[in-house]
C-alpha positions in Angstrom: 55.5 -82.3 -57.2 51.8 -82.1 -56.5 50.0 -83.8 -55.0 52.6 -86.2 -53.6 54.5 -83.5 -51.8 51.9 -83.8 -49.0 53.3 -87.3 -48.2 56.5 -85.6 -47.0 54.8 -83.3 -44.6 53.2 -84.6 -41.4 53.2 -81.4 -39.4 54.8 -78.4 -41.0 54.7 -75.7 -43.5 54.5 -75.6 -47.3 55.6 -72.6 -49.3 54.7 -72.4 -53.0 55.7 -69.8 -55.5 53.3 -69.7 -58.4 53.7 -67.5 -61.5 50.6 -65.4 -62.5 49.3 -67.0 -65.7 48.2 -63.7 -67.4 51.4 -61.8 -66.7 54.1 -64.2 -67.9 54.5 -65.3 -71.5 52.5 -68.5 -72.0 52.5 -71.0 -74.8 50.3 -74.1 -75.5 52.5 -76.4 -73.5 52.1 -74.2 -70.4 48.3 -74.0 -70.9 48.0 -77.8 -71.2 50.2 -78.2 -68.0 48.0 -75.7 -66.1 44.8 -77.5 -67.3 46.1 -80.9 -66.2 46.9 -79.6 -62.7 44.3 -76.9 -62.0 41.5 -77.7 -64.4 41.8 -74.5 -66.5 44.5 -73.0 -68.7 44.8 -69.8 -66.8 43.8 -70.5 -63.2 43.0 -67.7 -60.7 44.5 -67.6 -57.2 41.3 -69.0 -55.8 41.3 -72.0 -58.2 45.0 -72.7 -57.3 44.2 -72.6 -53.6 41.2 -74.9 -54.0 43.2 -77.5 -55.9 46.1 -77.4 -53.4 43.7 -77.9 -50.5 41.9 -80.7 -52.2 45.2 -82.5 -52.9 46.1 -82.3 -49.2 42.7 -83.8 -48.4 43.4 -86.7 -50.7 46.4 -87.5 -48.5 44.7 -87.0 -45.1 46.3 -83.6 -44.5 44.5 -80.4 -43.4 45.9 -77.5 -45.4 45.3 -74.0 -44.1 46.4 -70.9 -46.0 48.5 -68.7 -43.7 49.5 -65.9 -46.0 49.7 -64.8 -49.6 52.3 -62.4 -50.9 51.4 -60.9 -54.2 54.2 -59.7 -56.5 53.9 -58.1 -59.9 54.3 -61.5 -61.7 53.8 -64.2 -59.1 52.1 -65.3 -55.9 53.9 -66.7 -52.9 51.6 -68.9 -50.8 52.3 -70.2 -47.3 50.3 -73.1 -45.9 50.2 -74.9 -42.6 49.9 -78.7 -43.2 49.0 -81.3 -40.6 48.3 -85.0 -41.0 45.1 -86.1 -39.5 43.6 -89.6 -38.9 41.0 -90.6 -41.5 38.4 -91.2 -38.8 38.8 -87.7 -37.4 38.7 -86.2 -40.9 35.4 -87.8 -41.8 33.9 -87.7 -38.3 33.5 -91.4 -37.7 33.8 -92.8 -34.1 35.1 -96.4 -34.1 34.7 -96.8 -30.3 31.6 -99.0 -30.5 30.5 -101.8 -28.1 32.1 -105.2 -28.8 28.7 -106.6 -29.7 28.8 -104.5 -32.9 31.7 -106.6 -34.1 30.2 -109.9 -33.4 29.5 -112.2 -36.3 26.5 -113.8 -34.5 
């Protein structure tokens, strides 16, 4: 699912339900899965948010957390996702004089 789900959203919402790693029964396979996606075997809510936002950035999407609902054994996260132009994202202005493009 991640990070390619961002290719499906140009201007919309993304809802993610994520189990809390320290509450649910975990095994080695779950730990390895968490490490491959989030960098640690038992990620915190902040680590999950940081990784989801960075995945959006890799596909030229701004990802803004709207709300988090905390249940006893999971988090439900709501994000606003919007596609942006690469030039706007990095702050480059390509409107230069024509002389700048001359090969002479």
